[in-house]
N, C-alpha and C positions, 0 to 999 in steps of 0.2 A: 504493500499499499503506499502510495506517495505521501511524503511529509508536506504539510501546508508550509508556504513560503511567507514570512512575515516582512512587510514593507514598512519602514521606519521613519523614512525622508518625510519632510514637511510637504504640505500641499503647495501648488497643485500637482507636484511631482508624484506624490503618494498615489494619487487617484490614477494617473498616466501610468505608472508602473505596475500597479495591481491590475490594471485593465491588459496590459500586455502579457503579465503571468497568466490572466484567466483565458486570454485568447488562445493560449498554448495548451489550453486543457487542464491547468493546475489550480489548485486552491490558494487564493491570496488572503492573508490577513492584514487589515490595514490598522497599524498602531503608529501613527506620527507621534515623533518624540518631541518635535520642536515646531513652533510657528514662526515664520519669517515675517518681517516687517521693515520698511524702509527707514533709514536714517538720514537726518539733515547732513549735508556735506557741502563744501565750497568748492567750486571747480576750478582747478589751477590753470595756469597758463599753459596751453599744450605745447607752446615753444620750448618749455623747460624739459621736455622728454622726446625721446626718440621711438618709444613703443608702449603699448598698453599690455599688461599682463592680467589674464583672467584665470581664475582657478574654478569658477562656480557660475552656472548660468543665472544663479540668483543675483549676481551682481549686474548682470545686463536686464534682469526682470525689475529690479527695484531702484535702479540709479536715476531713473527718470529722465527729465528734460536735460539734466547735466551731462548727459552723454553727448549731446550735439556738438559742442565745441571740440571734442576729442575724437571725432570720426574721421580725422586725418591722420591719426596715429595708427601705425600697423599693429595688429593683435596677435599676440602669443597666447594660446588657450590650452588648458589641460582638458583632454578628452573632446571626443565628437560633439557631445550635447552643448558643452560650453562654446564650442566654435560655431555650431549651427545657430545658437541664441545670438552670437555676436554678428554673424551674416545676416540674420533676420533684420538686426538693428542697424544694418548698412554699414558694417565695418569691413575692413580688408583683414582677413585672417591670413597670416602669412607662415604660421606654424602650428601644428597641433601636437602637444605632447602626449606621450602614452605611459609615462612612467612616474606621474605624480608632481607636485609643485616644485619640489627642489630641483628635479631633474629639467624641469621647464626652464627654470632660470639659468641653469648651467648651459642648455641647448641656446637660449637667447643670446648668452654672452658669446658663445662660439660663433653666432651668427652676426656678432658685431654691434649689438646692442650695449650700450654704456649708461643710459639714463631712463630706466623704465619707470613708468606709473603702474602701480598694482592697485586696482579696485577690488575691494575685498569685504568679507563679513566682518563683524566686530571680533569674532573668535576666529582666529586664521592661523596658518602656519608659517607663511612669509613674513619676515620683518625687514624693515628698511635696512639697507647695507649692501655694499658690493654695487652690482648694476642696478639694484632696485633702489631708486633715489627717493621715491614716497610711496607710503602705503596710506590709502584713504578707505576707511570703513563706509559703505553704503548701504549696508543692511544687518540686521541683527537676527538671530536665531533665538527665540525665547522658549524655555522649557514649558511643555504641557503637562497638565496633571494626567497620571496613568491610573485607570481603576483597578482593582483587583480582578474584575473579569478579563481585562485586557492583558494582564500578567498572567492570568490563567491560560489564555488562549496561546500563548507563546511556547507553552510546553511541548516539546516534540517537534518543534518547526525547524525550518531553515531560515534564519534571519539575514536579511541584506543589511550589511553595515557600509555605509557610504562616508562616513567621516570618522575620525578618531574620537570626536566629542560623542557621536551617536553610539559608538562602541563602548565608551565609558558610562554613557547613561544607561545602556542596555544591561551591562554588568551590574549596575546599582538595582535594577528592578527585578530581574529574573530570579526566581526562586531556586533553581536548580540548573546551574550552568551545564551539567552533565547531560541534560536533556535536550540541549540546543545546540545545533550546528550552525557555524557562521560562514557566510559567504561575503568576504570582505573586498572593497573596490580597490584597496591598496595595503601595502605593508603597514603604513601609518595608521589606517583604520582598524586593522587586526591588532596592533600593538595597543590601540586605545581601549581594546575590550579586554585585554589581559588574557590570563590563562585559565584552564580549567573547563574549557568548553568541550563538547563531545568531539567535535572536529573542527578545524579552522583551515579555509582555502582562501586563496587569493586570485581574483580575477586576473586574466592574463593581460588586460587593457583596462585603464581606469574610465570604463564607459558602462553605463546602465545595461546596454544590450548583451555585454559580456559578462556583466554580473548576473543577469538573468540566466543566461545558458549554464554558468556555473551552478547557480542555486538548483536548477531543474535536474542537473546531473547529480548534485548532492541529495536531491529530494527522492530520487527513484531507487 
């Protein structure tokens, strides 16, 4: 019998991911751990930067009209989902990383970037330094309350872990880690969840599609 797959990401990604899982004949459990919201931010002078680094589609979704003046900057994005969001917002995506945020910064430096602007969440892994000239938080992910019924539904599931913070939150609420299999989008996400799970596997690429493929393989 196939294990259910728990989707932990915030809306609207939670609903979209759950629908993709159900479209492949599997059972999805929707337990969003966070709720995203925009933050006020001041748009810098784009002439101070030679690239834009994006590690989440949420940065594009929540940055608002402030994106306008920055559209002349080439985008370096983690994962195809973030890249697609940037393209829909009329950015020129010049590189798509497949190994996480830190690797993307290294890749951008190799490509000649020297002063990048990172539009990020309030909680983030990249800090200013090196080629990252500035980091601007444009959205926040707030904790959502989790009911006892939602926790019980996680028993025996494969959980999609798409950030280190989500992994840590999952570890806080699960009653028995030995009953849950983790499908992590990156090594950082898996590390955030800690040890003691029934099994932990990492997607070959930091993309939702690859993560769903992994979860289905683990569920069967």
